[in-house]
PAKEKE-21856 format. One record per atom (N, C-alpha, C): atom name; residue in three letters; x, y, z. Coordinates in Angstrom, 3 decimals. Layout:
% PAKEKE-21856
[site 'CA' 'ALA' [X Y Z]] ...
This chain:
% PAKEKE-21856
[site 'N' 'MET' [107.517 102.670 124.821]] [site 'CA' 'MET' [106.443 102.778 123.865]] [site 'C' 'MET' [105.431 101.670 124.132]] [site 'N' 'GLU' [104.158 102.023 124.145]] [site 'CA' 'GLU' [103.086 101.066 124.401]] [site 'C' 'GLU' [102.953 100.099 123.227]] [site 'N' 'ASN' [102.722 98.812 123.524]] [site 'CA' 'ASN' [102.613 97.841 122.439]] [site 'C' 'ASN' [101.171 97.409 122.186]] [site 'N' 'TYR' [100.207 97.974 122.903]] [site 'CA' 'TYR' [98.779 97.714 122.686]] [site 'C' 'TYR' [98.433 96.237 122.775]] [site 'N' 'GLY' [99.162 95.471 123.581]] [site 'CA' 'GLY' [98.888 94.055 123.747]] [site 'C' 'GLY' [99.317 93.195 122.571]] [site 'N' 'LEU' [100.081 93.767 121.649]] [site 'CA' 'LEU' [100.546 93.027 120.482]] [site 'C' 'LEU' [101.918 92.431 120.755]] [site 'N' 'PRO' [102.251 91.345 120.059]] [site 'CA' 'PRO' [103.608 90.801 120.206]] [site 'C' 'PRO' [104.640 91.828 119.755]] [site 'N' 'LYS' [105.842 91.728 120.283]] [site 'CA' 'LYS' [106.912 92.642 119.890]] [site 'C' 'LYS' [107.485 92.208 118.543]] [site 'N' 'TYR' [107.660 93.177 117.647]] [site 'CA' 'TYR' [108.229 92.906 116.333]] [site 'C' 'TYR' [109.529 93.672 116.213]] [site 'N' 'ASP' [110.528 92.998 115.717]] [site 'CA' 'ASP' [111.817 93.632 115.501]] [site 'C' 'ASP' [111.853 94.107 114.053]] [site 'N' 'ALA' [111.470 95.356 113.856]] [site 'CA' 'ALA' [111.413 95.895 112.494]] [site 'C' 'ALA' [111.904 97.336 112.502]] [site 'N' 'GLN' [112.663 97.670 111.497]] [site 'CA' 'GLN' [113.157 99.036 111.339]] [site 'C' 'GLN' [112.243 99.741 110.341]] [site 'N' 'ILE' [111.395 100.647 110.827]] [site 'CA' 'ILE' [110.472 101.339 109.919]] [site 'C' 'ILE' [110.788 102.826 109.789]] [site 'N' 'LEU' [111.882 103.265 110.431]] [site 'CA' 'LEU' [112.295 104.653 110.279]] [site 'C' 'LEU' [113.568 104.725 109.450]] [site 'N' 'THR' [113.629 105.756 108.604]] [site 'CA' 'THR' [114.840 105.985 107.820]] [site 'C' 'THR' [115.884 106.653 108.710]] [site 'N' 'ASN' [117.065 106.861 108.186]] [site 'CA' 'ASN' [118.126 107.516 108.964]] [site 'C' 'ASN' [117.753 108.933 109.381]] [site 'N' 'ASP' [116.879 109.590 108.623]] [site 'CA' 'ASP' [116.454 110.942 108.995]] [site 'C' 'ASP' [115.104 110.933 109.715]] [site 'N' 'ASN' [114.777 109.820 110.359]] [site 'CA' 'ASN' [113.585 109.657 111.202]] [site 'C' 'ASN' [112.255 109.859 110.487]] [site 'N' 'LYS' [112.213 109.503 109.224]] [site 'CA' 'LYS' [110.952 109.502 108.488]] [site 'C' 'LYS' [110.487 108.058 108.351]] [site 'N' 'ILE' [109.189 107.881 108.180]] [site 'CA' 'ILE' [108.667 106.520 108.055]] [site 'C' 'ILE' [109.067 105.945 106.704]] [site 'N' 'ASP' [109.669 104.775 106.748]] [site 'CA' 'ASP' [110.007 104.026 105.544]] [site 'C' 'ASP' [108.738 103.265 105.143]] [site 'N' 'ARG' [108.000 103.810 104.186]] [site 'CA' 'ARG' [106.702 103.256 103.813]] [site 'C' 'ARG' [106.810 101.817 103.310]] [site 'N' 'LYS' [107.888 101.518 102.630]] [site 'CA' 'LYS' [108.092 100.157 102.128]] [site 'C' 'LYS' [108.237 99.176 103.291]] [site 'N' 'ALA' [109.046 99.537 104.279]] [site 'CA' 'ALA' [109.259 98.677 105.447]] [site 'C' 'ALA' [107.977 98.557 106.275]] [site 'N' 'LEU' [107.277 99.662 106.440]] [site 'CA' 'LEU' [106.021 99.627 107.196]] [site 'C' 'LEU' [104.996 98.756 106.472]] [site 'N' 'GLY' [104.874 98.925 105.169]] [site 'CA' 'GLY' [103.943 98.116 104.393]] [site 'C' 'GLY' [104.253 96.641 104.502]] [site 'N' 'LYS' [105.530 96.293 104.419]] [site 'CA' 'LYS' [105.936 94.885 104.536]] [site 'C' 'LYS' [105.530 94.339 105.899]] [site 'N' 'LEU' [105.795 95.089 106.940]] [site 'CA' 'LEU' [105.454 94.663 108.297]] [site 'C' 'LEU' [103.943 94.474 108.446]] [site 'N' 'LEU' [103.163 95.430 107.960]] [site 'CA' 'LEU' [101.710 95.366 108.119]] [site 'C' 'LEU' [101.088 94.254 107.292]] [site 'N' 'PHE' [101.553 94.068 106.050]] [site 'CA' 'PHE' [100.974 93.027 105.209]] [site 'C' 'PHE' [101.346 91.627 105.696]] [site 'N' 'GLU' [102.439 91.508 106.448]] [site 'CA' 'GLU' [102.827 90.211 106.990]] [site 'C' 'GLU' [102.172 89.917 108.337]] [site 'N' 'ASN' [101.561 90.914 108.956]] [site 'CA' 'ASN' [100.995 90.757 110.301]] [site 'C' 'ASN' [99.593 91.358 110.370]] [site 'N' 'PRO' [98.567 90.579 110.072]] [site 'CA' 'PRO' [97.199 91.098 110.074]] [site 'C' 'PRO' [96.796 91.772 111.384]] [site 'N' 'GLN' [97.333 91.287 112.496]] [site 'CA' 'GLN' [97.022 91.876 113.803]] [site 'C' 'GLN' [97.547 93.315 113.875]] [site 'N' 'LEU' [98.745 93.534 113.349]] [site 'CA' 'LEU' [99.310 94.885 113.322]] [site 'C' 'LEU' [98.547 95.778 112.345]] [site 'N' 'LEU' [98.158 95.221 111.203]] [site 'CA' 'LEU' [97.393 95.997 110.227]] [site 'C' 'LEU' [96.084 96.468 110.847]] [site 'N' 'LYS' [95.409 95.584 111.554]] [site 'CA' 'LYS' [94.148 95.942 112.212]] [site 'C' 'LYS' [94.371 97.064 113.226]] [site 'N' 'LYS' [95.427 96.960 114.020]] [site 'CA' 'LYS' [95.713 97.993 115.021]] [site 'C' 'LYS' [96.047 99.323 114.343]] [site 'N' 'GLN' [96.823 99.266 113.264]] [site 'CA' 'GLN' [97.156 100.493 112.525]] [site 'C' 'GLN' [95.890 101.152 111.999]] [site 'N' 'GLU' [94.965 100.347 111.460]] [site 'CA' 'GLU' [93.712 100.891 110.950]] [site 'C' 'GLU' [92.891 101.534 112.066]] [site 'N' 'GLU' [92.863 100.909 113.234]] [site 'CA' 'GLU' [92.129 101.475 114.372]] [site 'C' 'GLU' [92.692 102.829 114.787]] [site 'N' 'LEU' [93.994 102.988 114.647]] [site 'CA' 'LEU' [94.640 104.252 115.020]] [site 'C' 'LEU' [94.490 105.321 113.937]] [site 'N' 'ILE' [94.565 104.907 112.679]] [site 'CA' 'ILE' [94.604 105.850 111.563]] [site 'C' 'ILE' [93.216 106.251 111.061]] [site 'N' 'TYR' [92.293 105.302 110.978]] [site 'CA' 'TYR' [91.007 105.572 110.332]] [site 'C' 'TYR' [90.209 106.734 110.935]] [site 'N' 'PRO' [90.161 106.901 112.251]] [site 'CA' 'PRO' [89.407 108.055 112.764]] [site 'C' 'PRO' [89.889 109.392 112.188]] [site 'N' 'LYS' [91.204 109.550 112.064]] [site 'CA' 'LYS' [91.754 110.796 111.504]] [site 'C' 'LYS' [91.451 110.893 110.006]] [site 'N' 'VAL' [91.574 109.772 109.299]] [site 'CA' 'VAL' [91.261 109.757 107.862]] [site 'C' 'VAL' [89.805 110.134 107.647]] [site 'N' 'ILE' [88.912 109.576 108.444]] [site 'CA' 'ILE' [87.485 109.879 108.324]] [site 'C' 'ILE' [87.248 111.362 108.557]] [site 'N' 'GLN' [87.828 111.908 109.619]] [site 'CA' 'GLN' [87.624 113.324 109.923]] [site 'C' 'GLN' [88.170 114.228 108.815]] [site 'N' 'MET' [89.362 113.930 108.323]] [site 'CA' 'MET' [89.944 114.754 107.256]] [site 'C' 'MET' [89.110 114.668 105.978]] [site 'N' 'THR' [88.605 113.470 105.672]] [site 'CA' 'THR' [87.780 113.301 104.473]] [site 'C' 'THR' [86.462 114.042 104.629]] [site 'N' 'GLU' [85.835 113.929 105.785]] [site 'CA' 'GLU' [84.585 114.656 106.043]] [site 'C' 'GLU' [84.799 116.167 105.916]] [site 'N' 'ASP' [85.881 116.665 106.475]] [site 'CA' 'ASP' [86.185 118.102 106.369]] [site 'C' 'ASP' [86.348 118.514 104.912]] [site 'N' 'PHE' [87.049 117.701 104.138]] [site 'CA' 'PHE' [87.258 118.011 102.723]] [site 'C' 'PHE' [85.926 118.034 101.968]] [site 'N' 'ILE' [85.085 117.051 102.227]] [site 'CA' 'ILE' [83.782 116.986 101.558]] [site 'C' 'ILE' [82.940 118.203 101.915]] [site 'N' 'LEU' [82.966 118.617 103.171]] [site 'CA' 'LEU' [82.203 119.792 103.591]] [site 'C' 'LEU' [82.674 121.068 102.888]] [site 'N' 'GLN' [83.960 121.153 102.597]] [site 'CA' 'GLN' [84.529 122.349 101.976]] [site 'C' 'GLN' [84.417 122.354 100.456]] [site 'N' 'ASN' [84.055 121.234 99.865]] [site 'CA' 'ASN' [83.995 121.109 98.406]] [site 'C' 'ASN' [82.665 120.506 97.995]] [site 'N' 'LYS' [82.107 121.001 96.907]] [site 'CA' 'LYS' [80.819 120.489 96.448]] [site 'C' 'LYS' [80.922 119.054 95.941]] [site 'N' 'LYS' [82.039 118.730 95.297]] [site 'CA' 'LYS' [82.249 117.381 94.773]] [site 'C' 'LYS' [83.640 116.913 95.159]] [site 'N' 'ALA' [83.768 115.611 95.344]] [site 'CA' 'ALA' [85.067 115.057 95.723]] [site 'C' 'ALA' [85.215 113.669 95.125]] [site 'N' 'ILE' [86.439 113.313 94.838]] [site 'CA' 'ILE' [86.783 111.957 94.406]] [site 'C' 'ILE' [87.699 111.390 95.482]] [site 'N' 'ILE' [87.342 110.213 95.958]] [site 'CA' 'ILE' [88.137 109.558 96.995]] [site 'C' 'ILE' [88.862 108.381 96.353]] [site 'N' 'ASN' [90.173 108.404 96.391]] [site 'CA' 'ASN' [90.986 107.315 95.856]] [site 'C' 'ASN' [91.404 106.458 97.044]] [site 'N' 'ALA' [90.681 105.352 97.251]] [site 'CA' 'ALA' [90.935 104.540 98.436]] [site 'C' 'ALA' [90.646 103.075 98.133]] [site 'N' 'THR' [91.672 102.278 98.120]] [site 'CA' 'THR' [91.528 100.860 97.805]] [site 'C' 'THR' [90.619 100.145 98.788]] [site 'N' 'VAL' [90.721 100.448 100.053]] [site 'CA' 'VAL' [89.952 99.726 101.062]] [site 'C' 'VAL' [88.886 100.603 101.722]] [site 'N' 'LEU' [88.220 101.415 100.926]] [site 'CA' 'LEU' [87.165 102.280 101.450]] [site 'C' 'LEU' [86.023 101.467 102.062]] [site 'N' 'TYR' [85.842 100.228 101.615]] [site 'CA' 'TYR' [84.784 99.389 102.176]] [site 'C' 'TYR' [84.968 99.180 103.682]] [site 'N' 'LYS' [86.183 99.384 104.196]] [site 'CA' 'LYS' [86.428 99.236 105.627]] [site 'C' 'LYS' [85.917 100.432 106.422]] [site 'N' 'ILE' [85.494 101.470 105.716]] [site 'CA' 'ILE' [84.948 102.655 106.371]] [site 'C' 'ILE' [83.529 102.875 105.812]] [site 'N' 'PRO' [82.564 102.073 106.248]] [site 'CA' 'PRO' [81.212 102.112 105.664]] [site 'C' 'PRO' [80.577 103.500 105.662]] [site 'N' 'HIS' [80.844 104.283 106.696]] [site 'CA' 'HIS' [80.263 105.632 106.761]] [site 'C' 'HIS' [80.656 106.469 105.534]] [site 'N' 'LEU' [81.921 106.426 105.161]] [site 'CA' 'LEU' [82.365 107.181 103.986]] [site 'C' 'LEU' [81.904 106.508 102.689]] [site 'N' 'LEU' [81.931 105.198 102.650]] [site 'CA' 'LEU' [81.516 104.478 101.454]] [site 'C' 'LEU' [80.067 104.804 101.090]] [site 'N' 'GLN' [79.208 104.878 102.077]] [site 'CA' 'GLN' [77.796 105.159 101.806]] [site 'C' 'GLN' [77.571 106.585 101.305]] [site 'N' 'ARG' [78.536 107.454 101.482]] [site 'CA' 'ARG' [78.430 108.827 100.957]] [site 'C' 'ARG' [78.772 108.892 99.470]] [site 'N' 'CYS' [79.328 107.799 98.943]] [site 'CA' 'CYS' [79.748 107.778 97.540]] [site 'C' 'CYS' [78.550 107.555 96.622]] [site 'N' 'GLN' [78.563 108.233 95.475]] [site 'CA' 'GLN' [77.524 108.034 94.470]] [site 'C' 'GLN' [77.868 106.881 93.541]] [site 'N' 'THR' [79.162 106.679 93.303]] [site 'CA' 'THR' [79.622 105.643 92.385]] [site 'C' 'THR' [80.994 105.153 92.832]] [site 'N' 'ILE' [81.234 103.874 92.596]] [site 'CA' 'ILE' [82.561 103.301 92.799]] [site 'C' 'ILE' [83.129 103.013 91.416]] [site 'N' 'VAL' [84.341 103.460 91.166]] [site 'CA' 'VAL' [85.027 103.130 89.920]] [site 'C' 'VAL' [86.041 102.057 90.277]] [site 'N' 'TYR' [85.840 100.880 89.710]] [site 'CA' 'TYR' [86.705 99.734 89.979]] [site 'C' 'TYR' [87.552 99.495 88.738]] [site 'N' 'VAL' [88.855 99.632 88.878]] [site 'CA' 'VAL' [89.766 99.504 87.745]] [site 'C' 'VAL' [90.332 98.085 87.701]] [site 'N' 'LYS' [90.156 97.427 86.553]] [site 'CA' 'LYS' [90.683 96.079 86.348]] [site 'C' 'LYS' [91.811 96.146 85.330]] [site 'N' 'ALA' [92.843 95.370 85.583]] [site 'CA' 'ALA' [93.965 95.288 84.649]] [site 'C' 'ALA' [94.483 93.857 84.669]] [site 'N' 'PRO' [95.093 93.419 83.575]] [site 'CA' 'PRO' [95.674 92.073 83.557]] [site 'C' 'PRO' [96.723 91.909 84.661]] [site 'N' 'PHE' [96.794 90.692 85.195]] [site 'CA' 'PHE' [97.669 90.377 86.320]] [site 'C' 'PHE' [99.120 90.794 86.063]] [site 'N' 'ILE' [99.669 90.415 84.910]] [site 'CA' 'ILE' [101.076 90.731 84.606]] [site 'C' 'ILE' [101.285 92.243 84.532]] [site 'N' 'GLN' [100.343 92.950 83.947]] [site 'CA' 'GLN' [100.442 94.399 83.859]] [site 'C' 'GLN' [100.428 95.026 85.267]] [site 'N' 'ARG' [99.585 94.492 86.142]] [site 'CA' 'ARG' [99.529 94.996 87.518]] [site 'C' 'ARG' [100.855 94.764 88.237]] [site 'N' 'ILE' [101.451 93.596 88.019]] [site 'CA' 'ILE' [102.747 93.306 88.645]] [site 'C' 'ILE' [103.804 94.291 88.154]] [site 'N' 'LYS' [103.860 94.512 86.839]] [site 'CA' 'LYS' [104.853 95.435 86.282]] [site 'C' 'LYS' [104.676 96.843 86.854]] [site 'N' 'ARG' [103.447 97.304 86.918]] [site 'CA' 'ARG' [103.182 98.644 87.464]] [site 'C' 'ARG' [103.590 98.734 88.929]] [site 'N' 'SER' [103.229 97.716 89.707]] [site 'CA' 'SER' [103.570 97.720 91.132]] [site 'C' 'SER' [105.074 97.684 91.337]] [site 'N' 'LYS' [105.742 96.872 90.549]] [site 'CA' 'LYS' [107.210 96.754 90.651]] [site 'C' 'LYS' [107.863 98.115 90.395]] [site 'N' 'LYS' [107.413 98.787 89.353]] [site 'CA' 'LYS' [107.982 100.092 88.996]] [site 'C' 'LYS' [107.648 101.156 90.051]] [site 'N' 'ARG' [106.392 101.180 90.478]] [site 'CA' 'ARG' [105.937 102.213 91.410]] [site 'C' 'ARG' [106.470 101.999 92.821]] [site 'N' 'ASP' [106.360 100.763 93.329]] [site 'CA' 'ASP' [106.633 100.507 94.730]] [site 'C' 'ASP' [108.007 99.905 95.011]] [site 'N' 'LYS' [108.686 99.451 93.953]] [site 'CA' 'LYS' [110.024 98.865 94.098]] [site 'C' 'LYS' [110.020 97.688 95.087]] [site 'N' 'LEU' [108.990 96.848 95.001]] [site 'CA' 'LEU' [108.867 95.679 95.867]] [site 'C' 'LEU' [109.287 94.431 95.108]] [site 'N' 'SER' [109.563 93.378 95.863]] [site 'CA' 'SER' [109.864 92.102 95.224]] [site 'C' 'SER' [108.570 91.522 94.653]] [site 'N' 'ILE' [108.713 90.606 93.716]] [site 'CA' 'ILE' [107.550 89.943 93.122]] [site 'C' 'ILE' [106.739 89.236 94.216]] [site 'N' 'ILE' [107.421 88.618 95.149]] [site 'CA' 'ILE' [106.724 87.911 96.237]] [site 'C' 'ILE' [105.898 88.890 97.068]] [site 'N' 'GLN' [106.460 90.042 97.412]] [site 'CA' 'GLN' [105.711 91.034 98.194]] [site 'C' 'GLN' [104.505 91.545 97.405]] [site 'N' 'ILE' [104.675 91.763 96.116]] [site 'CA' 'ILE' [103.567 92.240 95.292]] [site 'C' 'ILE' [102.446 91.201 95.261]] [site 'N' 'ILE' [102.809 89.952 95.051]] [site 'CA' 'ILE' [101.797 88.890 95.003]] [site 'C' 'ILE' [101.109 88.747 96.362]] [site 'N' 'GLN' [101.842 88.906 97.458]] [site 'CA' 'GLN' [101.229 88.865 98.787]] [site 'C' 'GLN' [100.189 89.975 98.933]] [site 'N' 'ARG' [100.517 91.155 98.454]] [site 'CA' 'ARG' [99.562 92.267 98.533]] [site 'C' 'ARG' [98.352 92.005 97.648]] [site 'N' 'PHE' [98.593 91.523 96.456]] [site 'CA' 'PHE' [97.472 91.186 95.567]] [site 'C' 'PHE' [96.565 90.161 96.233]] [site 'N' 'TYR' [97.184 89.150 96.842]] [site 'CA' 'TYR' [96.409 88.099 97.501]] [site 'C' 'TYR' [95.564 88.686 98.632]] [site 'N' 'SER' [96.136 89.609 99.396]] [site 'CA' 'SER' [95.395 90.210 100.507]] [site 'C' 'SER' [94.243 91.085 100.015]] [site 'N' 'GLN' [94.290 91.502 98.751]] [site 'CA' 'GLN' [93.248 92.371 98.202]] [site 'C' 'GLN' [92.309 91.637 97.246]] [site 'N' 'LYS' [92.399 90.314 97.197]] [site 'CA' 'LYS' [91.654 89.565 96.184]] [site 'C' 'LYS' [90.138 89.648 96.346]] [site 'N' 'LYS' [89.649 89.964 97.514]] [site 'CA' 'LYS' [88.206 90.002 97.740]] [site 'C' 'LYS' [87.630 91.421 97.678]] [site 'N' 'LEU' [88.414 92.373 97.210]] [site 'CA' 'LEU' [87.959 93.768 97.189]] [site 'C' 'LEU' [86.653 93.953 96.425]] [site 'N' 'PHE' [86.589 93.406 95.221]] [site 'CA' 'PHE' [85.401 93.618 94.392]] [site 'C' 'PHE' [84.152 93.105 95.099]] [site 'N' 'ASN' [84.246 91.919 95.721]] [site 'CA' 'ASN' [83.092 91.378 96.442]] [site 'C' 'ASN' [82.681 92.269 97.605]] [site 'N' 'GLU' [83.646 92.866 98.270]] [site 'CA' 'GLU' [83.327 93.779 99.370]] [site 'C' 'GLU' [82.567 95.002 98.853]] [site 'N' 'TYR' [82.976 95.513 97.705]] [site 'CA' 'TYR' [82.292 96.680 97.154]] [site 'C' 'TYR' [80.902 96.335 96.629]] [site 'N' 'LYS' [80.718 95.125 96.118]] [site 'CA' 'LYS' [79.391 94.705 95.663]] [site 'C' 'LYS' [78.406 94.678 96.827]] [site 'N' 'LYS' [78.869 94.360 98.010]] [site 'CA' 'LYS' [78.002 94.328 99.188]] [site 'C' 'LYS' [77.475 95.714 99.560]] [site 'N' 'SER' [78.166 96.754 99.140]] [site 'CA' 'SER' [77.842 98.113 99.576]] [site 'C' 'SER' [76.567 98.673 98.962]] [site 'N' 'LYS' [76.116 98.136 97.861]] [site 'CA' 'LYS' [74.934 98.619 97.128]] [site 'C' 'LYS' [75.166 99.962 96.439]] [site 'N' 'VAL' [76.400 100.460 96.471]] [site 'CA' 'VAL' [76.749 101.667 95.719]] [site 'C' 'VAL' [77.016 101.224 94.284]] [site 'N' 'PRO' [76.463 101.939 93.280]] [site 'CA' 'PRO' [76.700 101.534 91.883]] [site 'C' 'PRO' [78.196 101.459 91.562]] [site 'N' 'ILE' [78.560 100.415 90.804]] [site 'CA' 'ILE' [79.963 100.194 90.458]] [site 'C' 'ILE' [80.132 100.298 88.941]] [site 'N' 'VAL' [81.130 101.068 88.537]] [site 'CA' 'VAL' [81.524 101.167 87.139]] [site 'C' 'VAL' [82.863 100.464 87.027]] [site 'N' 'ILE' [82.960 99.489 86.140]] [site 'CA' 'ILE' [84.213 98.759 85.946]] [site 'C' 'ILE' [84.953 99.342 84.748]] [site 'N' 'VAL' [86.195 99.738 84.965]] [site 'CA' 'VAL' [87.033 100.289 83.908]] [site 'C' 'VAL' [88.170 99.304 83.678]] [site 'N' 'LYS' [88.331 98.873 82.437]] [site 'CA' 'LYS' [89.444 97.987 82.097]] [site 'C' 'LYS' [90.633 98.844 81.691]] [site 'N' 'ASN' [91.772 98.547 82.284]] [site 'CA' 'ASN' [92.949 99.372 82.069]] [site 'C' 'ASN' [94.113 98.474 81.694]] 
């Protein structure tokens, strides 16, 4: 298997039935920015194409994407960004229940996403803030 010039990582990301263990993959990617960047380079072209196809087939669409700012072409097609804010403890509880991650992993993910709002402000797309 080609390693794309990246260091070798010893990580088990497949389940016993050869499906991707999303929790293990997420842990690996959030701990290794170089791997996350490579994953995005591989995945984003397909995501962009699938999203464009969906938009063409539907008059209106809602895109639920935390890091849409990383795909400026799609972001500029948006009429509005809905940014949901919630108290820190509430976000931790929700993440713990939904993702079954440790508190440390959740906080690491939160930390990696701390600049999201500023990235969306740069886009010039109107932002609606919803408190949840």
